C-alpha positions in Angstrom: 23.5 -18.3 5.4 24.4 -18.8 9.1 21.8 -20.1 11.5 22.0 -16.8 13.5 20.8 -14.7 10.6 18.4 -17.1 8.8 15.3 -15.5 7.3 12.4 -15.8 9.7 9.5 -13.7 8.7 8.3 -12.3 5.4 6.4 -9.1 5.7 3.9 -7.8 3.1 2.4 -4.3 3.2 -1.0 -3.1 2.0 -2.1 -5.2 -0.9 -5.5 -3.6 -1.7 -6.6 -6.6 -3.7 -9.4 -5.8 -6.2 -10.7 -7.0 -9.5 -8.3 -4.7 -11.4 -5.4 -2.4 -10.5 -5.7 1.4 -11.1 -5.0 2.4 -14.7 -6.0 -1.1 -15.8 -8.1 0.4 -18.6 -5.0 1.8 -20.3 -3.2 -1.6 -20.5 -4.3 -4.3 -22.9 -4.5 -7.1 -20.3 -5.8 -4.7 -17.6 -2.5 -5.2 -15.6 -3.5 -8.8 -14.8 -0.2 -10.3 -15.8 1.7 -7.6 -13.9 -0.3 -8.4 -10.8 0.3 -12.1 -11.1 4.0 -11.6 -11.7 4.2 -9.5 -8.5 2.3 -12.1 -6.4 4.4 -15.0 -7.8 7.6 -13.0 -7.0 6.5 -12.6 -3.4 5.8 -16.3 -3.0 9.2 -17.2 -4.4 11.0 -14.5 -2.4 9.6 -15.9 0.8 10.5 -19.5 0.2 13.1 -19.4 2.9 10.8 -17.7 5.5 8.9 -19.8 8.1 6.3 -17.2 8.7 4.4 -14.6 6.6 2.8 -11.4 8.0 0.4 -9.2 6.0 0.0 -5.8 7.5 -3.6 -5.0 6.8 -5.7 -3.5 3.9 -5.5 -6.9 2.2 -8.6 -5.9 0.2 -9.3 -2.4 -1.2 -13.0 -2.5 -0.3 -15.2 -3.7 2.6 -17.2 -5.8 0.2 -15.4 -7.7 -2.5 -16.2 -9.9 -5.5 -15.9 -13.6 -5.3 -13.1 -13.4 -7.9 -11.0 -11.0 -5.7 -11.5 -13.2 -2.7 -10.5 -16.3 -4.7 -7.4 -14.5 -6.0 -6.2 -13.7 -2.5 -7.0 -17.2 -1.1 -5.0 -18.7 -4.0 -2.1 -16.4 -3.3 -1.8 -17.4 0.4 -2.4 -21.1 -0.5 0.8 -20.9 -2.5 2.7 -20.4 0.7 1.7 -24.0 1.5 2.4 -25.0 5.2 3.9 -21.7 6.2 2.4 -19.8 9.2 0.3 -16.8 7.8 -0.6 -13.9 10.1 -3.0 -11.3 8.8 -4.4 -8.1 10.5 -7.3 -6.0 9.4 -6.9 -2.5 8.1 -9.1 0.5 7.7 -10.3 -0.6 4.3 -11.5 -3.9 5.8 -13.7 -2.4 8.5 -17.5 -2.4 8.2 -19.9 -0.3 10.2 -21.2 -3.3 12.2 -17.7 -4.2 13.4 -17.2 -7.0 10.9 -14.3 -7.0 8.5 -13.7 -8.1 4.9 -11.2 -10.7 6.1 -13.6 -12.5 8.6 -14.3 -15.3 6.1 -10.7 -16.4 6.3 -11.3 -17.4 10.0 -13.8 -20.0 8.7 -11.2 -21.8 6.6 -10.0 -24.7 8.8 -6.9 -26.9 8.8 -4.7 -24.1 7.7 -1.9 -22.3 9.6 -3.8 -19.0 9.0 -4.1 -16.5 11.8 -6.5 -13.5 11.4 -6.4 -10.6 13.9 -9.2 -8.1 14.0 -8.4 -7.0 17.6 -5.2 -6.3 19.5 -3.5 -9.6 20.3 -0.2 -11.1 21.4 1.4 -14.2 19.9 4.6 -16.2 19.9 6.6 -16.8 16.7 9.3 -19.6 16.7 12.9 -18.4 16.6 15.0 -21.4 17.3 15.2 -22.0 21.0 14.3 -18.3 21.7 10.7 -17.7 20.7 9.7 -14.2 19.8 6.9 -12.3 21.6 5.0 -10.3 19.0 1.9 -8.0 19.1 -0.7 -7.6 16.3 -2.5 -4.2 16.3 -5.1 -3.9 13.5 -6.7 -0.6 12.6 -9.0 0.6 15.3 -11.5 3.4 15.2 -12.3 5.7 18.2 -15.7 4.2 18.7 -14.3 0.7 18.9 -12.1 1.8 21.8 -14.9 3.7 23.4 -13.1 7.1 23.2 -13.9 10.4 21.6 -10.6 11.6 20.3 -7.7 10.1 18.3 -5.3 11.1 21.0 -7.2 9.1 23.6 -7.4 6.2 21.1 -3.6 6.2 20.6 -3.0 6.3 24.4 -5.5 3.4 25.0 -4.0 1.3 22.2 -0.5 1.6 23.6 -1.7 0.6 27.1 -3.2 -2.5 25.5 0.2 -3.5 24.0 2.1 -6.0 26.1 5.5 -5.2 24.6 7.9 -7.7 23.3 10.2 -8.2 20.3 8.1 -7.1 17.3 5.0 -5.0 16.8 2.9 -5.5 13.6 0.4 -2.7 13.2 -1.9 -1.0 10.6 -1.7 2.5 12.1 0.3 5.6 11.3 3.2 6.3 13.6 4.6 9.7 14.6 8.0 10.5 13.2 7.1 9.2 9.7 5.7 10.9 6.7 2.7 10.5 4.3 3.1 12.1 0.9 5.7 14.4 2.4 3.3 15.4 5.3 4.2 14.6 8.8 1.9 11.8 10.2 1.4 13.9 13.3 -0.9 16.2 11.3 -3.3 13.3 10.2 -6.8 13.5 11.7 -6.8 9.8 12.9 -5.1 7.6 15.4 -1.3 8.1 15.2 0.7 5.9 17.5 3.5 7.6 19.3 7.0 6.5 18.1 8.8 7.1 21.4 6.3 5.0 23.4 6.4 2.1 20.9 10.2 2.1 20.8 10.2 1.7 24.6 8.1 -1.5 24.3 9.5 -3.2 21.1 12.8 -3.9 19.5 11.2 -3.6 16.0 8.0 -2.0 14.7 6.6 -3.0 11.3 3.7 -0.8 10.1 1.2 -0.8 7.2 -1.4 1.8 6.3 1.0 4.4 5.0 1.9 3.6 1.3 5.2 5.4 1.3 7.9 2.8 2.3 10.4 4.2 4.8 12.7 3.2 7.6 13.0 5.4 10.7 15.1 4.1 13.6 13.3 1.0 14.9 10.3 1.6 12.6 9.8 0.1 9.1 6.8 1.4 7.2 6.2 -1.4 4.6 4.3 0.7 2.1 1.9 -0.8 -0.5 2.5 -3.7 -2.9 1.1 -2.4 -6.2 1.7 1.0 -7.8 -1.6 2.8 -7.9 -1.1 6.5 -7.9 0.9 9.1 -9.9 4.5 9.3 -8.6 4.7 5.7 -7.3 7.7 4.0 -8.6 9.3 1.5 -6.2 7.5 -1.0 -4.0 9.0 -3.5 -1.6 8.5 -6.5 0.6 10.6 -7.2 3.7 12.4 -10.1 5.4 13.0 -10.1 9.2 16.0 -12.2 10.1 16.4 -14.1 13.3 18.6 -11.3 14.8 15.7 -8.9 14.0 17.6 -7.1 11.2 15.4 -6.3 8.2 16.1 -6.8 4.5 14.2 -4.7 1.8 13.4 -6.5 -1.5 12.2 -4.5 -4.5 9.1 -5.7 -6.3 8.6 -5.8 -10.0 5.8 -3.6 -11.4 5.1 -0.6 -13.5 6.1 2.8 -12.5 3.5 5.6 -12.8 4.8 9.0 -13.8 3.4 12.5 -14.3 5.4 15.1 -16.2 4.5 18.6 -17.5 5.8 19.8 -20.9 8.2 16.8 -21.2 11.4 17.2 -23.2 13.2 14.3 -24.9 15.7 14.3 -22.0 12.8 14.0 -19.5 11.2 11.0 -21.4 14.6 9.2 -21.7 14.8 9.1 -17.9 11.5 7.1 -17.7 11.5 3.3 -18.1 9.7 2.1 -21.2 7.4 -0.2 -19.2 5.9 2.7 -17.3 2.5 4.4 -17.3 3.0 8.0 -18.1 0.7 11.0 -17.8 2.0 14.0 -19.8 0.5 17.4 -19.3 1.0 20.1 -22.0 0.5 23.7 -21.2 2.8 25.2 -23.9 1.4 25.7 -27.4 4.9 25.5 -28.8 4.9 21.7 -28.1 4.0 19.6 -31.1 1.3 17.3 -29.7 1.3 14.8 -32.5 5.1 14.3 -32.2 4.7 14.0 -28.4 2.1 11.3 -28.8 4.5 9.4 -31.0 7.2 9.6 -28.4 4.8 8.5 -25.6 3.9 5.4 -27.6 7.1 3.7 -26.5 5.6 3.4 -23.0 3.2 0.7 -21.8 0.4 3.3 -21.4 0.2 7.0 -21.8 -2.2 9.8 -21.0 -1.7 13.1 -22.8 -3.6 16.1 -21.5 -3.6 19.5 -23.3 -4.3 22.1 -20.6 -3.7 25.6 -22.1 -4.6 28.7 -20.2 -8.1 29.9 -21.0 -8.9 26.9 -23.2 -10.9 23.7 -22.7 -8.8 20.8 -21.6 -8.2 18.1 -24.2 -7.3 14.5 -23.2 -5.5 11.9 -25.3 -5.3 8.4 -23.7 -3.8 5.9 -26.1 -6.1 6.4 -29.1 -8.3 9.1 -27.6 -10.1 7.4 -24.6 -11.3 9.6 -21.7 -9.4 9.9 -18.5 -11.7 8.4 -15.8 -9.0 8.3 -13.1 -10.1 9.5 -9.7 -7.6 12.3 -9.8 -8.9 13.6 -13.1 -12.5 13.4 -11.9 -11.7 15.3 -8.7 -10.1 18.0 -10.7 -13.2 18.4 -12.9 -15.3 18.5 -9.7 -13.1 21.1 -8.1 -13.3 23.3 -11.2 -17.1 23.0 -11.4 -17.6 23.7 -7.6 -14.8 26.3 -7.4 -13.0 24.5 -4.5 -9.3 23.8 -4.0 -8.3 20.6 -5.8 -5.3 20.1 -3.4 -7.7 19.6 -0.5 -9.7 17.0 -2.4 -6.6 15.1 -3.4 -5.3 15.2 0.2 -8.7 13.9 1.3 -8.5 11.1 -1.2 -5.0 10.2 -0.1 -6.2 10.0 3.5 -9.1 7.7 2.5 -6.7 5.5 0.6 
């Protein structure tokens, strides 16, 4: 690799570290080995990077167990003497202004940099240092404004401009579960204004990885929701080109009235949720076919009949999605609105 295009910065999206990954109850080791494999893969992938940036939502909750904190500290310790840059996300913010990553500031003698407010820094790039900005997730009240539009304008005015922006905010011109980010009821930074100020914009917060002009939305690290299949980490080279690297990890599928052809398209290591609405389908045979996957949830949902759930050997489906559907049915509300609300929270 030539000096001009050497790998400079490894970028990691939303990690949402927690005691156990979603769907852990359906896997014999609770997805622990999968999580460790992904974390080890990231460390090895970034061996040739001088700097590591984590784009917020490092933890899934504002208050975390000591084990989750230890797991994350162990993970970044594996980068040894590399420079680590971390910004706070919306999941980190507490009501009193503190964040779940504040404790990392107290760990001394490390090349760890924690940003909970807008900041500018310099990252080495040979003889031409890069000017970068870190913009963590900010609520309206933190910026002393009353609307998300005002917050967006104020944040952009706080940005000094430079080579790269790292942020944990949604950006206009990108999408969230197929929905334009402009429709989100939160701070959405304006793409056209950011591109005037920076050569490259790397964003967390939105879990759908995507590349739009100068913007790279990093996405999340672990599969957590139905429909999530591919996750990535990213390398920024010294010429500011970006490389996308696919992570290992289980895919999560949902399929209605699956045929043999449908099931053959799904990797055997996946988690599969199968919904049966046709009485003509032999449920016992389908359960046998689903057994080839790492985990399966089979739901019988026939019109005018009580729903039946089969998870592995008959456990109950306690996923958030399933519980929201039950709540929606009980309260006679639209489940789509609840699911969209959940997605916004996540």
